[in-house]
C-alpha positions as CSV (number, residue, x, y, z in Angstrom):
1,M,88.1,51.8,-239.1
2,N,84.5,50.7,-238.4
3,F,81.2,51.8,-239.8
4,I,78.0,52.7,-237.8
5,Y,75.8,51.8,-240.8
6,P,77.8,49.3,-242.9
7,Q,74.7,48.3,-245.0
8,F,75.2,51.5,-246.9
9,L,78.5,50.1,-248.3
10,Y,76.3,48.2,-250.8
11,G,76.0,51.6,-252.5
12,L,79.6,51.1,-253.7
13,F,78.1,49.0,-256.6
14,A,77.0,52.3,-258.0
15,L,80.7,52.9,-259.0
16,A,80.0,50.7,-262.0
17,I,77.5,53.1,-263.4
18,P,80.0,55.9,-264.6
19,V,82.4,53.2,-265.8
20,I,79.7,51.5,-267.9
21,I,78.7,54.9,-269.3
22,H,82.3,55.6,-270.1
23,L,83.0,52.3,-271.8
24,F,79.8,52.1,-273.8
25,N,79.6,55.5,-275.2
26,F,77.8,54.8,-278.5
27,R,77.7,58.3,-279.8
28,K,78.4,58.1,-283.6
29,T,81.1,60.3,-285.1
30,K,80.8,62.0,-288.5
31,R,83.7,61.3,-290.8
32,V,85.0,64.3,-292.9
33,Y,87.2,63.8,-296.0
34,F,89.9,66.3,-296.9
35,S,92.2,66.4,-299.9
36,N,95.4,66.4,-297.8
37,T,95.2,64.7,-294.4
38,R,98.9,64.8,-293.6
39,F,98.6,67.9,-291.4
40,L,95.1,67.0,-290.1
41,K,96.4,63.7,-288.7
42,K,98.7,65.5,-286.2
43,V,95.9,67.7,-285.0
44,K,93.6,64.7,-284.7
45,D,96.1,62.7,-282.7
46,A,96.8,65.6,-280.4
47,S,93.1,66.4,-279.8
48,S,92.2,62.8,-279.1
49,A,94.9,62.4,-276.4
50,K,93.7,65.5,-274.6
51,R,90.1,64.3,-274.8
52,K,91.0,60.9,-273.4
53,L,92.9,62.5,-270.5
54,K,89.9,64.8,-269.7
55,H,87.5,61.9,-269.9
56,Y,89.6,59.8,-267.5
57,L,89.9,62.7,-265.0
58,I,86.2,63.3,-265.1
59,L,85.5,59.6,-264.7
60,L,87.9,59.5,-261.7
61,S,86.3,62.5,-260.0
62,R,82.8,61.0,-260.5
63,L,84.0,57.7,-259.1
64,A,85.6,59.4,-256.1
65,F,82.4,61.5,-255.5
66,I,80.2,58.4,-255.4
67,F,82.7,56.6,-253.2
68,F,83.0,59.3,-250.6
69,L,79.3,59.9,-250.7
70,V,78.6,56.2,-249.9
71,I,81.3,56.2,-247.2
72,A,79.7,59.3,-245.6
73,F,76.3,57.5,-245.4
74,A,78.0,54.5,-243.8
75,Q,79.5,56.9,-241.1
76,P,83.0,55.5,-240.6
77,F,84.7,56.0,-237.3
78,I,87.9,55.0,-235.6
79,P,86.9,52.9,-232.5
80,S,87.7,54.3,-229.1
81,E,90.0,52.6,-226.7
82,E,87.1,52.4,-224.1
83,D,85.3,49.1,-223.9
84,T,81.8,50.2,-224.6
85,D,80.5,46.6,-224.8
86,A,81.4,46.0,-221.1
87,S,78.3,47.9,-219.9
88,T,74.8,47.9,-221.3
89,Q,73.4,50.0,-218.4
90,T,74.1,53.6,-217.6
91,L,73.4,55.5,-214.3
92,I,72.6,59.2,-214.7
93,Y,72.3,61.7,-211.9
94,L,70.6,64.9,-213.0
95,D,70.9,67.7,-210.5
96,N,67.5,69.5,-210.5
97,S,68.1,71.7,-207.4
98,L,67.1,75.4,-207.5
99,S,70.7,76.6,-208.0
100,M,70.6,75.0,-211.5
101,S,68.4,77.9,-212.6
102,N,71.6,80.0,-212.9
103,E,72.9,80.6,-216.4
104,V,75.7,78.8,-218.1
105,A,75.3,80.9,-221.3
106,E,73.2,83.8,-222.3
107,S,69.5,82.9,-221.6
108,I,70.4,79.2,-221.1
109,S,70.1,77.8,-217.6
110,A,72.2,75.0,-216.2
111,F,69.2,72.8,-215.8
112,D,68.1,73.2,-219.5
113,E,71.7,72.4,-220.6
114,A,71.8,69.3,-218.3
115,V,68.5,68.0,-219.7
116,S,70.0,68.3,-223.2
117,Y,73.0,66.3,-222.1
118,V,70.7,63.5,-220.9
119,N,68.9,63.5,-224.2
120,T,72.2,63.3,-226.0
121,L,73.3,60.4,-223.9
122,A,70.1,58.5,-224.9
123,D,70.7,59.3,-228.5
124,I,74.4,58.3,-228.6
125,Y,74.1,54.8,-227.3
126,P,72.4,51.9,-229.1
127,A,68.7,51.4,-228.9
128,S,69.1,48.4,-226.6
129,H,70.9,50.4,-224.0
130,E,69.2,50.9,-220.6
131,Y,69.3,53.9,-218.3
132,K,68.5,54.7,-214.6
133,I,68.0,58.4,-214.1
134,L,68.1,60.0,-210.6
135,T,67.0,63.4,-209.5
136,N,67.0,65.2,-206.1
137,D,63.5,64.1,-205.3
138,F,64.5,60.4,-205.5
139,N,61.3,59.8,-207.4
140,S,60.0,56.3,-208.0
141,Y,61.2,56.3,-211.6
142,S,64.7,56.1,-210.3
143,N,64.2,52.6,-209.0
144,S,64.4,50.8,-212.3
145,F,66.2,51.0,-215.6
146,K,64.4,52.7,-218.5
147,S,64.7,52.5,-222.3
148,K,65.7,55.4,-224.6
149,G,62.1,56.3,-225.2
150,D,61.3,56.4,-221.5
151,I,64.2,58.7,-220.8
152,N,63.1,61.1,-223.5
153,D,59.6,61.2,-222.0
154,L,61.0,61.7,-218.4
155,T,63.2,64.6,-219.4
156,T,60.1,66.5,-220.5
157,E,58.5,66.0,-217.0
158,I,61.5,66.8,-214.7
159,R,61.3,70.2,-213.0
160,L,63.5,72.2,-210.6
161,N,62.6,71.7,-206.9
162,G,63.8,72.9,-203.5
163,I,65.1,69.6,-202.3
164,T,68.8,69.6,-201.4
165,R,70.9,66.4,-201.4
166,N,74.5,66.0,-200.4
167,W,76.8,63.9,-202.5
168,E,76.8,60.9,-200.2
169,E,73.1,60.7,-200.4
170,V,73.2,60.8,-204.2
171,K,75.9,58.1,-204.3
172,D,74.0,55.8,-202.0
173,R,70.8,56.1,-203.9
174,L,72.6,55.6,-207.3
175,L,74.2,52.4,-206.2
176,L,71.0,51.0,-204.6
177,D,69.9,47.5,-205.8
178,L,72.6,47.0,-208.4
179,D,74.1,43.8,-209.7
180,E,77.5,43.3,-208.1
181,D,78.8,41.4,-211.2
182,Q,77.7,44.1,-213.6
183,S,79.7,47.0,-214.8
184,Y,78.1,50.5,-215.1
185,E,78.8,53.9,-216.6
186,I,77.9,56.8,-214.3
187,F,77.2,60.3,-215.6
188,W,77.1,62.9,-212.8
189,I,75.6,66.1,-214.2
190,S,75.6,68.9,-211.7
191,D,76.7,72.4,-210.8
192,F,78.8,70.8,-207.9
193,Q,77.9,73.5,-205.4
194,N,80.3,73.7,-202.5
195,S,77.6,74.6,-200.0
196,T,75.4,71.5,-200.7
197,S,78.1,68.9,-201.2
198,G,78.2,67.8,-197.6
199,K,82.0,68.3,-197.9
200,P,82.9,64.5,-198.1
201,E,86.6,63.6,-197.7
202,T,86.3,61.1,-200.5
203,M,83.8,59.5,-202.8
204,A,85.3,56.1,-203.6
205,Y,83.9,53.8,-206.4
206,D,85.1,50.3,-207.0
207,S,86.2,48.8,-210.4
208,N,82.7,48.1,-211.5
209,F,82.0,51.8,-212.0
210,H,83.3,54.3,-214.5
211,V,82.3,57.8,-213.3
212,N,82.0,60.7,-215.7
213,L,81.8,64.1,-214.0
214,I,80.1,66.8,-216.1
215,P,80.3,70.1,-214.2
216,L,78.1,72.9,-215.4
217,N,80.0,76.1,-215.0
218,F,78.0,79.3,-214.2
219,T,78.7,82.4,-216.1
220,S,78.5,84.3,-212.8
221,H,78.2,83.4,-209.1
222,N,76.7,86.7,-208.1
223,N,73.5,86.4,-206.0
224,V,71.8,88.2,-203.2
225,Y,69.6,86.3,-200.7
226,V,68.1,86.8,-197.2
227,D,70.4,85.3,-194.6
228,S,68.1,85.7,-191.6
229,V,65.2,87.7,-190.2
230,Y,64.7,88.6,-186.5
231,L,62.7,91.0,-184.4
232,D,64.2,93.4,-181.9
233,N,61.3,92.5,-179.6
234,P,59.5,89.3,-180.4
235,F,56.5,90.5,-178.4
236,L,54.3,93.4,-179.2
237,I,53.6,96.0,-176.4
238,G,50.8,98.4,-176.9
239,D,51.1,100.5,-180.1
240,E,54.8,100.5,-180.3
241,K,56.5,100.0,-183.6
242,L,57.8,96.5,-184.4
243,K,61.4,96.6,-185.6
244,L,62.1,94.0,-188.2
245,N,65.7,93.2,-189.0
246,V,66.6,91.7,-192.3
247,V,70.1,90.4,-192.9
248,L,71.0,90.3,-196.7
249,R,74.0,88.5,-198.0
250,N,75.9,89.1,-201.3
251,I,78.0,86.1,-202.3
252,G,79.1,87.7,-205.6
253,T,82.4,89.5,-206.4
254,E,80.6,92.6,-207.5
255,E,79.1,95.4,-205.4
256,V,75.3,95.6,-205.3
257,S,74.0,99.2,-205.1
258,D,70.5,100.5,-204.4
259,L,68.8,97.1,-204.1
260,I,65.2,97.9,-203.4
261,V,63.9,95.6,-200.6
262,K,60.2,95.5,-199.8
263,V,58.2,94.1,-196.9
264,Y,54.7,92.8,-197.4
265,V,52.3,92.0,-194.5
266,D,49.3,89.9,-195.7
267,E,50.2,91.0,-199.3
268,V,50.1,94.7,-198.4
269,Q,53.3,96.5,-198.9
270,S,54.3,97.9,-195.5
271,A,57.9,99.1,-195.8
272,T,60.7,99.5,-198.3
273,S,64.4,100.3,-198.1
274,S,67.4,100.7,-200.4
275,V,70.4,98.5,-199.5
276,D,74.0,98.5,-200.6
277,L,76.0,95.3,-200.4
278,S,79.8,95.0,-200.7
279,P,81.3,92.0,-202.6
280,N,81.0,88.8,-200.5
281,G,79.5,90.9,-197.7
282,K,76.3,91.2,-195.8
283,S,74.2,94.1,-194.5
284,T,71.4,94.4,-192.0
285,T,68.5,96.7,-192.7
286,T,65.7,97.6,-190.2
287,F,62.1,98.2,-191.0
288,D,59.5,99.8,-188.6
289,L,56.2,98.0,-189.0
290,A,53.7,100.5,-187.5
291,I,50.6,98.5,-188.4
292,D,48.1,96.3,-186.6
293,L,49.7,92.9,-186.2
294,E,47.1,91.1,-184.1
295,G,46.8,87.4,-184.8
296,D,48.7,85.5,-187.5
297,N,50.3,87.7,-190.1
298,K,51.8,86.2,-193.3
299,C,54.8,88.4,-194.2
300,R,57.1,88.4,-197.2
301,I,60.4,90.1,-198.1
302,S,60.9,90.7,-201.8
303,F,63.5,92.2,-204.1
304,E,64.6,91.8,-207.7
305,D,67.9,90.0,-208.4
306,F,68.6,88.3,-211.8
307,P,69.2,85.8,-213.2
308,V,68.7,83.7,-210.0
309,T,65.2,84.4,-208.8
310,F,64.1,81.5,-206.7
311,D,65.3,83.2,-203.5
312,N,64.0,86.7,-204.2
313,D,61.1,86.1,-201.9
314,F,61.5,85.2,-198.2
315,Y,58.5,84.1,-196.1
316,F,57.9,84.6,-192.4
317,T,55.1,84.9,-190.0
318,I,54.4,87.2,-187.0
319,N,52.0,86.2,-184.3
320,G,50.9,89.5,-182.8
321,S,48.8,87.8,-180.1
322,Q,51.3,85.3,-178.9
323,K,52.1,85.2,-175.2
324,V,54.4,83.1,-173.1
325,D,52.8,81.0,-170.3
326,V,54.9,81.3,-167.2
327,L,54.2,79.4,-164.0
328,E,56.0,80.3,-160.7
329,I,56.2,77.8,-157.9
330,K,57.4,79.4,-154.6
331,N,57.5,79.0,-150.9
332,D,54.8,81.5,-149.9
333,Q,52.3,84.0,-151.4
334,A,54.6,87.0,-151.2
335,V,55.2,89.0,-154.4
336,S,58.6,88.0,-155.8
337,N,61.1,89.4,-158.3
338,I,59.8,86.8,-160.8
339,E,56.3,88.2,-160.7
340,N,57.7,91.7,-161.2
341,V,59.6,90.7,-164.4
342,Y,56.9,88.4,-165.9
343,G,53.9,90.4,-164.7
344,N,53.5,92.2,-168.0
345,E,50.1,90.9,-169.2
346,Q,50.7,92.0,-172.7
347,L,53.7,89.7,-173.0
348,F,53.0,86.9,-170.5
349,N,50.3,84.7,-169.1
350,F,51.8,84.6,-165.6
351,K,50.5,82.4,-162.8
352,S,52.1,82.1,-159.3
353,F,51.4,79.5,-156.6
354,S,53.0,78.3,-153.4
355,Y,54.1,74.7,-153.8
356,S,51.6,73.6,-151.1
357,N,48.7,75.0,-153.1
358,L,49.7,74.0,-156.6
359,D,47.6,72.2,-159.2
360,Y,50.1,69.9,-160.9
361,N,48.0,69.9,-164.1
362,L,49.1,73.5,-164.7
363,I,52.8,72.4,-165.1
364,P,52.5,70.8,-168.6
365,E,50.5,73.7,-169.8
366,A,53.3,76.2,-169.1
367,D,56.0,77.3,-171.5
368,L,58.3,78.0,-168.6
369,V,58.2,76.9,-165.0
370,V,60.1,78.9,-162.4
371,V,61.0,77.0,-159.2
372,N,61.7,79.9,-156.9
373,E,63.7,79.4,-153.7
374,I,62.0,76.2,-152.4
375,D,63.9,74.7,-149.5
376,Q,62.9,71.1,-150.1
377,L,61.4,69.6,-153.3
378,D,58.4,67.4,-152.6
379,P,58.7,63.9,-154.3
380,S,55.3,64.5,-156.1
381,L,56.5,67.9,-157.3
382,V,59.8,66.4,-158.5
383,G,57.9,63.7,-160.4
384,A,55.7,66.3,-162.2
385,L,58.7,68.5,-163.0
386,N,60.7,65.5,-164.3
387,Q,57.8,64.5,-166.6
388,Y,57.6,68.1,-167.8
389,I,61.4,68.2,-168.6
390,S,61.2,64.8,-170.3
391,N,58.6,66.3,-172.6
392,Y,61.1,69.1,-173.5
393,G,59.8,71.6,-171.0
394,H,61.9,74.4,-169.5
395,V,62.5,75.1,-165.9
396,V,64.2,78.1,-164.2
397,F,65.6,76.9,-160.9
398,I,66.5,79.4,-158.2
399,P,67.9,77.8,-155.1
400,S,66.8,78.6,-151.5
401,S,69.2,80.1,-149.0
402,T,68.8,76.9,-147.0
403,P,68.6,74.2,-149.7
404,D,68.0,70.5,-149.2
405,I,70.6,69.3,-151.6
406,N,69.4,65.7,-151.5
407,S,65.9,66.7,-152.7
408,Y,67.5,68.8,-155.4
409,H,69.3,65.8,-156.7
410,Q,66.0,64.1,-157.6
411,L,65.3,66.7,-160.2
412,Q,66.6,66.0,-163.7
413,Q,69.9,67.7,-164.6
414,L,70.6,68.6,-161.0
415,G,72.4,65.4,-160.0
416,R,75.8,67.2,-159.7
417,V,74.6,70.1,-157.5
418,S,76.3,70.5,-154.2
419,K,76.6,73.3,-151.6
420,A,79.1,76.0,-152.5
421,D,82.5,76.0,-150.8
422,S,82.3,79.8,-150.2
423,I,79.4,82.1,-149.9
424,S,81.3,85.4,-150.0
425,K,80.2,87.8,-152.7
426,M,82.1,87.5,-156.0
427,A,82.0,89.7,-159.1
428,M,80.8,88.2,-162.4
429,A,82.7,88.2,-165.7
430,S,81.3,89.9,-168.8
431,P,79.0,87.6,-170.8
432,D,80.2,85.9,-174.0
433,F,78.7,88.2,-176.7
434,E,79.1,85.5,-179.3
435,D,76.7,83.1,-177.4
436,P,73.4,82.8,-179.3
437,F,71.6,83.3,-176.0
438,Y,72.6,87.0,-176.0
439,E,71.9,87.6,-179.7
440,N,70.4,91.1,-180.2
441,V,70.4,91.7,-176.4
442,F,73.3,94.3,-176.5
443,E,73.4,97.3,-178.8
444,E,77.2,97.6,-178.2
445,E,79.6,94.9,-177.1
446,N,81.5,96.5,-174.1
447,A,84.0,94.3,-172.3
448,N,84.1,96.8,-169.5
449,L,80.4,96.4,-168.6
450,V,79.8,96.7,-164.9
451,M,78.6,93.3,-163.8
452,P,76.6,92.3,-160.7
453,E,77.9,90.4,-157.7
454,A,76.6,87.2,-156.0
455,S,77.2,84.8,-153.2
456,P,76.8,81.3,-154.6
457,I,74.7,78.9,-152.5
458,I,75.1,75.9,-154.8
459,Q,77.6,74.8,-157.4
460,W,77.7,72.2,-160.1
461,G,81.3,72.1,-161.3
462,N,82.9,73.6,-164.3
463,D,80.7,74.5,-167.2
464,R,82.3,75.9,-170.4
465,T,78.9,76.7,-171.8
466,A,77.7,78.7,-168.8
467,L,75.6,81.7,-169.8
468,M,77.0,83.7,-166.9
469,R,80.0,83.0,-164.7
470,F,82.0,84.5,-161.9
471,R,85.5,85.8,-162.7
472,S,86.9,82.7,-161.0
473,G,85.3,80.7,-163.8
474,T,82.6,79.0,-161.8
475,P,79.1,79.3,-163.3
476,F,76.4,81.6,-162.0
477,L,73.8,80.7,-164.7
478,S,73.8,77.6,-166.8
479,R,71.4,75.9,-169.1
480,L,71.5,72.1,-168.5
481,G,70.0,70.0,-171.2
482,T,69.4,70.5,-174.9
483,R,65.8,70.3,-176.1
484,G,64.1,71.2,-172.8
485,G,66.1,71.4,-169.6
486,V,66.9,73.6,-166.6
487,Y,68.2,77.1,-166.3
488,I,69.9,77.0,-162.9
489,F,71.2,79.9,-160.9
490,A,73.8,79.7,-158.1
491,S,72.2,82.2,-155.8
492,P,68.7,83.2,-154.5
493,F,67.4,86.5,-155.8
494,T,67.6,88.4,-152.5
495,E,69.8,91.4,-151.7
496,E,71.7,89.4,-149.1
497,Y,73.1,87.1,-151.8
498,T,73.1,89.1,-155.1
499,N,72.2,92.3,-156.8
500,F,71.5,90.6,-160.1
501,Q,67.7,91.2,-159.7
502,T,68.3,94.9,-159.7
503,H,70.9,94.9,-162.5
504,A,70.2,95.9,-166.1
505,L,70.9,92.3,-167.2
506,F,68.2,90.8,-165.1
507,V,65.2,91.6,-167.4
508,P,66.8,90.7,-170.7
509,V,68.2,87.4,-169.3
510,M,64.9,86.4,-167.8
511,Y,63.0,87.5,-171.0
512,R,65.4,85.5,-173.2
513,A,64.9,82.4,-171.0
514,A,61.1,82.8,-171.5
515,V,61.4,83.4,-175.3
516,E,63.7,80.4,-175.7
517,S,61.3,78.3,-173.6
518,A,58.2,79.3,-175.6
519,S,56.8,76.8,-178.1
520,T,58.1,77.1,-181.6
521,E,54.8,78.8,-182.6
522,N,57.0,81.9,-182.0
523,R,59.4,80.9,-184.7
524,L,59.3,83.4,-187.6
525,Y,60.2,80.9,-190.3
526,N,61.4,77.4,-191.1
527,F,63.6,75.9,-193.7
528,I,62.4,73.0,-195.9
529,D,65.4,70.9,-195.3
530,N,64.9,71.1,-191.5
531,P,61.2,71.1,-190.8
532,V,61.2,69.9,-187.2
533,L,58.4,71.6,-185.2
534,T,57.2,71.6,-181.6
535,F,53.7,72.8,-180.6
536,K,51.8,73.1,-177.4
537,T,48.0,72.9,-177.4
538,D,45.3,72.5,-174.8
539,T,42.8,70.7,-177.1
540,L,44.4,67.3,-177.7
541,S,41.2,65.4,-176.8
542,S,41.8,62.4,-178.9
543,T,44.9,60.5,-179.9
544,D,43.1,59.4,-183.1
545,D,43.2,63.0,-184.5
546,V,46.3,64.2,-186.3
547,F,48.0,67.5,-187.1
548,K,47.8,68.5,-190.8
549,L,49.6,71.0,-192.9
550,V,47.1,72.6,-195.3
551,R,47.9,74.8,-198.4
552,D,45.5,75.6,-201.3
553,G,43.3,72.7,-200.5
554,E,46.2,70.2,-200.4
555,E,46.7,68.4,-197.1
556,M,49.8,66.6,-195.8
557,I,50.3,64.7,-192.5
558,P,53.6,65.2,-190.8
559,I,55.3,62.5,-188.7
560,Q,54.1,63.3,-185.2
561,R,54.4,62.3,-181.6
562,I,52.1,63.6,-179.0
563,S,53.1,63.7,-175.3
564,G,50.6,65.2,-173.0
565,N,49.6,68.5,-174.6
566,V,52.8,68.8,-176.6
567,A,53.1,67.7,-180.2
568,Y,56.5,67.0,-181.9
569,L,56.2,67.2,-185.6
570,E,58.5,66.5,-188.6
571,A,57.0,67.8,-191.8
572,P,57.6,65.8,-195.0
573,K,60.4,68.0,-196.3
574,F,60.5,66.4,-199.7
575,S,56.9,67.4,-200.3
576,L,57.1,70.9,-199.0
577,S,57.6,74.0,-201.1
578,S,58.4,77.6,-200.1
579,G,55.5,79.6,-198.9
580,F,52.8,79.4,-196.1
581,Y,51.1,76.4,-194.6
582,D,48.3,76.3,-192.1
583,L,48.7,73.9,-189.2
584,T,45.3,72.4,-188.3
585,F,44.1,70.0,-185.7
586,Q,40.6,68.5,-185.7
587,G,39.8,70.9,-188.6
588,R,40.7,73.9,-186.6
589,K,43.6,76.2,-187.6
590,I,46.2,76.5,-184.8
591,T,48.7,78.7,-186.5
592,S,50.4,79.6,-189.9
593,L,53.9,78.4,-190.7
594,A,56.3,79.9,-193.2
595,F,58.8,77.7,-195.1
596,N,61.7,78.8,-197.2
597,N,64.2,77.0,-199.4
598,S,67.5,76.1,-197.9
599,P,69.9,79.0,-197.9
600,A,72.7,76.7,-199.0
601,E,71.1,76.6,-202.5
602,S,71.5,80.4,-202.7
603,D,75.3,80.1,-202.3
604,L,76.2,79.5,-206.0
605,R,80.0,79.1,-205.5
606,Q,81.2,75.9,-207.2
607,M,83.9,73.4,-206.4
608,E,86.9,73.7,-208.7
609,Q,87.7,70.7,-211.0
610,D,91.0,69.9,-209.3
611,E,89.1,69.7,-206.0
612,L,86.5,67.4,-207.6
613,Q,89.2,65.0,-208.8
614,K,90.6,64.8,-205.3
615,V,87.2,64.0,-203.8
616,F,86.0,61.4,-206.4
617,D,88.2,58.3,-206.2
618,G,88.3,55.4,-208.6
619,D,87.9,55.2,-212.3
620,V,86.8,58.8,-212.7
621,S,87.1,61.1,-215.7
622,M,86.1,64.8,-216.2
623,L,84.1,65.9,-219.2
624,S,84.8,69.7,-219.5
625,V,82.3,71.0,-222.1
626,D,80.6,74.3,-222.6
627,N,77.6,73.3,-224.7
628,N,75.6,70.3,-226.0
629,D,77.6,70.1,-229.3
630,Q,80.9,69.8,-227.4
631,F,79.3,67.2,-225.1
632,R,78.2,65.1,-228.0
633,G,81.6,65.4,-229.7
634,E,83.4,64.4,-226.5
635,L,81.0,61.5,-225.9
636,E,81.4,60.2,-229.4
637,K,85.1,60.5,-229.3
638,K,85.4,58.7,-226.0
639,Y,82.8,56.0,-226.2
640,I,82.1,55.6,-229.9
641,G,85.3,56.7,-231.5
642,Q,86.6,59.4,-233.9
643,S,83.8,60.1,-236.4
644,L,85.0,60.5,-240.0
645,W,81.7,61.0,-241.9
646,K,82.1,64.8,-242.0
647,Y,85.5,64.3,-243.7
648,A,83.9,62.0,-246.2
649,V,81.3,64.6,-247.1
650,I,83.9,67.2,-247.5
651,L,85.9,65.0,-249.9
652,A,82.8,64.2,-251.9
653,L,82.1,67.8,-252.4
654,L,85.7,68.5,-253.4
655,C,85.4,65.7,-256.0
656,L,82.2,67.3,-257.4
657,L,84.0,70.6,-257.5
658,V,86.9,69.1,-259.4
659,E,84.5,67.6,-262.0
660,V,82.9,71.0,-262.6
661,L,86.3,72.6,-263.0
662,L,87.5,69.9,-265.4
663,I,84.4,70.3,-267.6
664,R,84.6,74.0,-267.5
665,F,88.2,74.8,-268.0
666,L,90.1,71.8,-269.4
667,P,90.0,71.9,-273.2
């Protein structure tokens, strides 16, 4: 047995006080004389023996009271088997992601409980102990070890934020710049969300580290959040109603009934709906926005769902004036099917030129370039188109009935093109309804849809990702390339070779190609953990100017690369917060952007403890506690030992009670 404060043992000298009082009791007795003392002698002897016994018992109880009281102040404990002297430095990961706002007890959030655990850690260890505390924002204070006082100050400043880190990122940062010869204690305090873990196969630690996992178990995993938002028609035509589709997800095990969902446009409530959600299910509700949506419109979806509230608002923007710039390059000046489909001036800024009368400066300004049935591609045109594709531009390539294959090979992505083996008309297979290209195109998924026919002029081999294919499996329409690229068709759009241009699929397919090709100014919303943006502008007059994100007077400069009149931006995701930002260039507002927290944070389902033990490999232990008192007790038991001072206090009080009883009842 050891003592935390052995200096209090000097108090045992106080045991001499009651002994001295007992031995030197100088109270004088009065002698009484009787005529016959023979009977009184027996009574006297008997009374004296009882009195001595009572005095000795009282003395013993007083001595025991003082002894146990002194022992209690010295705080005895049975040392643990853990070698606490092996490490004088402790690493702490405090998960401060938004999911930690969920409750672990009534009116107590997981984050508040985690902060109390950190303060308890600082209180348990000796004053000379050092700590390195890491949070999801990887702040500068996590680069060095801090004292107990510094940790107590830091815990008052740490707040929840929308930054999401997977476990591998946390581990790599925790182990950064550590002494290889030093041993460390690691305390990993987190809700251990399954959705944000990164699903590592193993998290191995070597013998220098002892890892303590402290899972914070939620009282409930129920939560409702916005899964996605999309428009039936991303472009506004005249005064028609805009249909806004909101997909809500319930990840709880309980049904949600009559959830009131509201839509705000520029902070004016524009629509409302009541939604029912089945357990672990999702539901799509549609709003008709019959209001003037010209220009940039800052929109918000809002509902009430407790106790998790960080995802009750979802932000998005609608640009009511956005149009897609389409440039057609063709053989002659005749009106083509392309002009018919993209000729709607309310949706498209359409320009059409013969290749012999083309201003090549128009190519980089277009969102979509349509190369329509050109027999032979001129080298200068190929060079301009290749530069456009390299800058993530999009090209729709429609072959000529008499193609010059060698000239086609000079265009990026068309190196595998060859003349088709057969030009007989073939029926096409039904499209893959699961392909994102066809999302929201079909109201009903009908496998028996009557498909068009075509005679292929060119071919480019098998393509499993083809957007349209013949029943033989060969592609009719493919998208070649990832960011930027070529939509290539196998046939020219003439009645001799295909009826696709008169089929019901023609307009939605061509519209979707235009929408996919438009700059990301058309994107309704962005997520903080993936803020990669692409913008096209005609005013990049100086490379010294930079794009800025502006909000409430605060400016931040994203990482940016400018090529021609296209800017590729990566916003500083660890500085962003949910809401709206204005994108500016040269002090001029280009557009408004909406950012939302990662939807992974809204999925509150946690990894089970047996799964955690499989993932974390090495000297790892699990501290399963429900509150700070249990945490302190487990910590003291494991790293300090079994505390005995409470028992000493109880025994001291019992001795005091015995003394009272002896004085009161023993004659």
